[in-house]
N, C-alpha and C positions, 0 to 999 in steps of 0.2 A: 486511544485511550483517553486523551485530552478532550475529545469530543464527549465521551462518556461522562467525564468529571464535570463538564459544563452542563450537560443533560441532567446529571443527578442533582445539581444546584438549581436548576431551573425548576425540575418537579417537585423538589422538596418544598419549595415555597408554596405550593399549593396543597399539599399535604394528602395527595389522593393515594389510595391503595393501589390501582393499576392504572398505567398510561400505555396508550397504543404507540408503538413505532413502526417504521416502515418495512419491517422484515417479514416476508411471508414465504411460505414453502412453495416451490415449483416443482414440475414432474421429472426434470432432468439432473442428474448429478453432475457437479462440475469441481474441478480441481481448483484449489487455492493455495497460495503460500500465506501462512500465518502473518508474515510481514506486510502483506499487501502487495508484494512484487507481482508483475506479471508472470504468468506461466509459459515460459518461452522454451524450455528445454527439459525433456524427461529422459531417464535413464533405467528403465524397467529391467529387473532381472528377466529370465526367460519365464514365460508362462504369466507374467504379471501385467497389469493388476489383476488378480484373480478374486472371485468370490463377491462379497458384498461389504468387506472391511473397508475403512474409511481413514485410517492413519497409515503413515509411511515411515519405515526406517531403511537406513542405509547399511550394508554389509559388503566389505572388499568393493566399494565403488557402486555398487548396484542396488536398486530399490525394491522394496517389497512392501505390500500392503497387509496390515494386522490389525486385530480389534484395538480400539482406542484404549481400552483399560488393560491392555498388556503393560508391564512395568519394564522399561528398559532404562539406560543411561543414554544422555543425549547431548546435542550441541546447541550452544546458544550463540548469538552473534551480538557482540557489543560494538557500537558505533566507534567509541573510542579505542578499544583495543583489540578489536577483531574477534576471531573465533574462540569459544570457550568451551573446553571438555567438561561436562559436568558428571562425575562418576556416582551419581546416586540414581537408585531405582525408582522411576516414577511412571504412571501412565501419561498418555500424550498431552491431555488436557492439563495436569499438574505440572508437567514439564513446561508446558507454554506459559502458565502462570509464573512459574519460577524464574524464566527467562525474561519475561516482560518486567517482573518486579526487581531484577538484580542485574539485568543487562537492557538489551533491547527488544530481542525477540528469539524465537526459535530459528535456526539458520535455513536461509533460502539458497537454493543453487540454480543460477541462471544460464549456464552454459557448460560446455564439456571442461573447459580449463577449472572453473570454479570446483567441478565435481572432482577432477583429479587432485586439486589443492586440498580439498576436504579428505579426501580418501588419504592422501599423505599426513594431514594433520592428525587423523585417527591412528594411523601407522606409527607415527613418532611418539605417541603416547602409550605404546605397547598395548593398543588395543585393536590390532589388525584381525580382522575376521569377526569382530563383535557386532552385534546390532546395535544402532543408535537411533533414536528418533531424529528426524528432521522435521522442517516446518510445513510439509506438504500434506494436506487433507482435503477431502471432498465431502460436499453436503449437496442439497437440494434448495438452500435457502438464497432467496435473492432480494434485493432491495426495491422498493416501489418506484425509486427514482432511476432504476437501471445502473447505479454505481457499481463498482465491482469490488467495493471494501470486503476484505475478509475478515474483519474484525469481529468477533463473537463473545459475549458476556453472560453465557447461559448460568442459571443456578445449578447447583450440584448435579440433580437427577433430571435435568433438563436438556434438550427438548425429548418429551416422552410420547408425544402423540397420544395421548391418553383417549382411549375408545376410536383411534383412527381418524379423528376429526379436528385435530388441532393443527391448523394451518397458518396461523397469525401469531404476533408476538407482542408481549407487554413488558414493561420493566414492572417489577413487584416491590412494592414499601417493605413488605415482611420477608423479602430475601436480599436485603442489603442492595435493593434497586437493581438485582441482577435479572436475568431475562427468563420468562416462561412463555412455552407455546400454548396457546389457547384457541377455543373455536373463535372463527371470524364473525360470527353473528351477536356474540354480546356486545354491550355498549358500554363504553368507558370514555374518559377524557383522551385527549391525544395532543401531541406535539408536532408542529409544523416546523419547517426551516426554509430560510431564504438562501437561495445559492448564492454564495458570495463571489464565486468565479463564473465569468460568463465568457464562453467561446463565440467569438464575433466572426461569423462566416462571410467576411468581406476580404478581399484581397488588396491590402494596403502596404505601403512602405512603412518602415519602423516608426519614421516621424509623424507619419499620417495616423498610424495606429494610436501613437502616444496622444495625439490631440484628440482622437476619437474617443478614447478613454476618459480623458480629463474632461471633455464636455458632455460626455453622457453617463459617465460612471464615476470612478474615483482615478485610477491610474493602471497602468500595464502592471501585470503581476510581477513581484519579487519572489524568489524561490530560495528561501533561506533556512530550509530544514527539511529533514525526510519526511515529515509529515506533510508539509506544504507540497513536496515533489508528489507524494501521494494523492493529492487532492487533485493537483495538476493532471496527473495520469489518469483520474477518473472521468475528467472534462474533455481531455484533449482528444479523445477517440471521436468526438464531435466534429473535428475540423475536416475540411474538404482539401486541404494542402498538405503537402509531406512534412511540413515543419510549420510551427506557430510561433509569432514573436512572444519574447518575454521582454520584461523590464530591465533587461541587462544589456550594458553597453561600454565599449572599451574606450579609455582616455589615452590618447596617444602620448600627451605630455608626460604622462605617469607610467605608461606601458602597463595599465593594470585593468582589469574588469570591475565594475562596479554597478551595484542596483541603483535604481532610480531613487531610492531611499537615502542615498549616499553612502550605504553600508559596502564594505569590501566583501568579496565573495569567499566565505568560510565554508559553509556547507557547498560542494561541488559534485555535479553530476555529468561532467563533459565526456562526450563521446571520444574515442582514442583519435588523436592528432588534432583536436580543439582545445582552445583555451588555455593549453600549457607552453605555447611557444608564442615568441613576439610576433604581432602582427605587423603587416607591411602597411605603415601609416602614410606612404606616399601614393598609395591607392585608395580607394573608397573607404569611408569608416565603416567598422564592423560592429555588429550587435549579435545579441544572443536569442537563440530560438531553441524551442523543444521539439524534438522528432514526435510525430503524431503516430507513428507505429513503431515496430520492433520494441526496443528496450526503453525508448523515449527518454534518451540522453539529449544533452545539449549541444548545439554546434554554434559556430561562429559563420554568419553570413555577412554580404555587404548590405548595407541599410536600405538600399534602393530595391531590393527584392521585394515582392508583393506576396504576402501571405495571410492567412487568418491571424488572429492574435487573441489574447485571453485579457480581459479588463477584471478589475477588482470592484466591489461594492462597499469597501470599508477602507 
């Protein structure tokens, strides 16, 4: 959403009615989490997903697709407080907007353990057996840079694929800068973006990677928020190694992890068994990396390991 706010500021300065963005219709439906988390786990009820419905509810721990305009209660996720049960009837898109405005997003379910926790959470609120929206949806839209962002900002009745030929996307001045699908052959101004995160497909030690980034770009990346983690997840899939160096290092004298910016690690995304126990400082210094596959969590590695790495351009 922060990217969208910045984009609106940029295009408002020009006063244009329509501005192209890089979202286009593809031929294959793909499942996404509203939050942008990778879809690593599915728990469909028998016979699901069925038909052409595109939004997902949970009932008794199992998932079913339904039309997105059906009204249900729903579960939000709040980064500060965790799961939030909202006992209001809304369609999926309104539920998504509510969660984003008041919490973080509709809930994602990344593994069986989280699915069981969510089922118990619903049961404990005397709602066992009821259907609640979760953040899983599918569509055919993809970004031209092949990023896997699931963020959508459609106007109320969009996308409607009017006359079956609206395969590209603009942001519209008269719809509060929300999105509208439109024929690709029309001519409008457009917005480009420079990728601020660069995956370097060279295998270097952490110190060598740091030197490379500072000589050729700005620095090794620091991941201090969920939003930055999602951006890293979008680019790390380009790596050729199982993990990729971050600007994260362990200070033995203080027995703590710090970013190269000097900031302590507040937002954390460690893999189990990493980052939470004291490191053995008698051995080699430890640095932080992000896994390029799986759920892309952080791991602690000896600094001499040779990995790809992510530089920043700001």
